[in-house]
C-alpha positions as CSV (number, residue, x, y, z in Angstrom):
1,M,-21.8,20.3,25.4
2,K,-19.7,19.6,22.3
3,K,-20.6,16.7,20.2
4,R,-17.9,14.0,20.1
5,T,-17.3,10.9,18.1
6,K,-14.4,8.8,17.0
7,I,-13.1,7.0,13.9
8,A,-9.9,5.0,13.4
9,M,-7.6,5.3,10.4
10,G,-4.4,3.8,9.2
11,G,-2.3,4.1,6.0
12,G,1.3,4.8,6.7
13,C,3.3,5.0,9.8
14,H,1.2,5.9,12.8
15,W,3.7,8.6,13.8
16,C,2.8,10.4,10.5
17,T,-0.9,9.8,10.8
18,E,-0.9,11.0,14.4
19,A,1.0,14.2,13.6
20,V,-1.3,15.1,10.6
21,V,-4.6,14.7,12.5
22,Q,-3.3,16.3,15.8
23,A,-2.8,19.4,13.7
24,L,-6.5,19.6,12.8
25,I,-9.2,21.9,14.4
26,G,-11.9,19.8,15.8
27,V,-9.6,16.8,16.7
28,Y,-9.3,16.8,20.5
29,K,-7.6,13.4,21.1
30,V,-5.5,11.0,19.0
31,E,-4.7,7.5,20.2
32,Q,-1.6,6.1,18.5
33,G,-1.2,2.4,18.2
34,Y,-2.3,-0.7,16.4
35,V,-5.8,-1.6,15.1
36,A,-7.3,-4.9,14.1
37,S,-10.5,-5.6,12.2
38,I,-12.1,-9.0,11.6
39,G,-11.7,-11.8,9.1
40,D,-8.8,-11.4,6.7
41,N,-7.8,-8.1,8.4
42,H,-7.7,-9.4,12.0
43,S,-3.9,-8.8,12.3
44,F,-2.9,-5.5,14.0
45,S,-1.8,-2.7,11.6
46,E,-0.4,0.7,12.6
47,A,-3.2,3.2,13.0
48,V,-4.7,5.9,15.2
49,I,-8.1,6.4,16.8
50,I,-9.2,10.0,16.1
51,H,-11.6,11.6,18.6
52,F,-13.2,14.6,17.0
53,N,-16.2,17.1,17.1
54,P,-18.1,16.6,13.8
55,E,-19.5,20.1,14.2
56,E,-15.9,21.4,13.9
57,I,-14.5,18.9,11.4
58,S,-16.4,16.5,9.2
59,L,-15.7,12.9,8.6
60,Q,-15.5,13.8,4.9
61,L,-12.7,16.2,5.5
62,L,-10.8,13.8,7.8
63,I,-11.0,11.1,5.1
64,E,-10.0,13.6,2.4
65,I,-6.9,14.6,4.3
66,H,-6.1,11.0,5.2
67,L,-6.2,10.1,1.4
68,H,-3.9,12.9,0.5
69,T,-1.3,12.3,3.3
70,H,-0.5,8.7,2.8
71,K,0.0,6.4,-0.3
72,S,-3.7,5.7,-0.6
73,T,-3.4,4.3,-4.2
74,S,-0.3,2.2,-3.6
75,Q,-0.6,-1.6,-3.0
76,H,3.0,-1.7,-1.7
77,T,4.6,-4.7,0.1
78,M,4.2,-3.2,3.6
79,R,0.3,-3.0,3.4
80,E,0.0,-5.7,6.2
81,K,1.8,-3.4,8.6
82,Y,0.4,-0.2,7.1
83,R,-3.1,-1.1,6.0
84,S,-4.8,1.7,4.2
85,A,-8.1,1.8,6.1
86,V,-10.9,3.6,7.8
87,Y,-12.2,1.7,10.8
88,Y,-15.8,2.3,11.7
89,F,-17.6,2.1,15.0
90,S,-21.2,1.9,13.7
91,G,-23.2,0.9,10.7
92,A,-24.0,4.5,9.9
93,Q,-20.3,5.4,10.1
94,K,-19.6,2.5,7.7
95,R,-22.1,3.8,5.1
96,E,-20.8,7.3,5.3
97,A,-17.2,6.3,5.0
98,D,-18.0,4.1,2.0
99,N,-19.8,6.9,0.3
100,I,-17.0,9.4,1.0
101,L,-14.3,7.1,-0.5
102,K,-16.4,6.6,-3.6
103,S,-16.9,10.4,-3.9
104,F,-13.1,11.0,-3.8
105,Q,-12.1,8.2,-6.2
106,P,-12.3,10.5,-9.3
107,E,-9.7,12.9,-7.8
108,F,-7.0,10.1,-8.0
109,G,-5.4,8.8,-11.1
110,N,-5.2,5.2,-9.7
111,E,-7.7,3.2,-7.7
112,L,-7.8,3.9,-4.0
113,V,-6.6,0.9,-2.0
114,T,-8.2,2.5,1.1
115,R,-10.9,0.2,2.5
116,V,-13.6,0.5,5.2
117,Y,-13.4,-2.1,8.0
118,P,-15.1,-2.8,11.3
119,F,-13.1,-1.7,14.2
120,S,-12.3,-4.8,16.4
121,E,-9.4,-4.2,18.7
122,F,-6.8,-1.6,19.7
123,K,-3.4,-1.8,21.3
124,P,-1.7,1.5,22.2
125,S,1.9,2.3,21.3
126,R,4.3,2.4,24.1
127,E,4.4,5.7,25.9
128,A,7.9,6.6,24.6
129,I,6.7,6.8,21.0
130,Q,3.3,8.5,21.5
131,N,3.1,12.1,20.4
132,Y,6.3,11.3,18.4
133,Y,6.3,14.4,16.3
134,R,5.5,16.8,19.1
135,K,8.4,15.3,21.2
136,N,10.9,15.0,18.3
137,P,10.2,17.5,15.5
138,E,14.0,17.8,14.7
139,K,14.6,14.0,14.4
140,P,15.5,12.8,10.9
141,F,12.3,10.7,10.5
142,C,10.2,13.8,11.3
143,E,12.2,16.0,8.9
144,R,12.0,13.4,6.1
145,F,8.5,11.9,6.4
146,I,6.2,14.0,8.6
147,N,7.3,17.5,7.6
148,P,6.3,16.9,3.9
149,K,2.8,15.8,5.0
150,L,2.5,18.8,7.3
151,K,3.5,21.1,4.3
152,L,0.9,19.5,2.1
153,L,-1.6,20.0,5.0
154,L,-0.6,23.7,5.2
155,N,-0.7,24.3,1.6
156,R,-4.0,22.5,0.8
157,F,-6.0,22.6,4.2
158,S,-4.5,25.6,6.0
159,E,-7.9,26.8,7.3
160,H,-8.3,23.6,9.2
161,I,-5.0,23.7,11.2
162,K,-4.7,24.6,14.8
163,I,-2.9,27.8,15.3
164,G,0.7,27.2,16.4
165,F,0.9,23.5,15.5
166,I,2.9,23.8,12.3
167,P,6.5,24.9,12.9
168,K,7.3,28.3,11.4
169,K,10.1,26.8,9.4
170,L,7.6,24.9,7.3
171,K,5.5,28.0,6.4
172,T,6.4,29.4,3.1
173,T,4.2,32.3,2.5
174,E,3.6,35.6,4.3
175,A,-0.1,34.6,4.6
176,Q,0.9,31.4,6.3
177,L,3.2,33.2,8.7
178,K,0.4,35.8,9.6
179,N,-1.8,33.0,10.5
180,E,0.2,32.6,13.7
């Protein structure tokens, strides 16, 4: 039986985060919605719960991809709605996520604003907007915001993408097209 675990992440729009992690080998379910933590971060913020097999994709790789596909160094005015976070489900997961974030800090010119918080509560998005990219890849939002993240994923992490997930029009090299 395959090993399975979960982690929650938020940073930008949950449509974007959902599309990026759905593309990854080892991710078998993504729940899009709103996550709350505790204390000062008890309010709901757009996020996803990622169900994955750590033998196929590591938490380190998930966090690395997350940091590179949202504004993880920007303390912009929408951080209440788009909290840059990794939400953990156990003490061991918290320690691992904290260490991973510290290890990636040197790769970024500015300080990472992404924080590790305890998971408290989840509210799913309404059905009509779940799997948004898969249902609406030609919508202007997808073209403007999600496609650039998928291109980054394709160019930087192509060996971790599920075959057939990235639309052919986003592929720019012959090698990427042959990966189909």
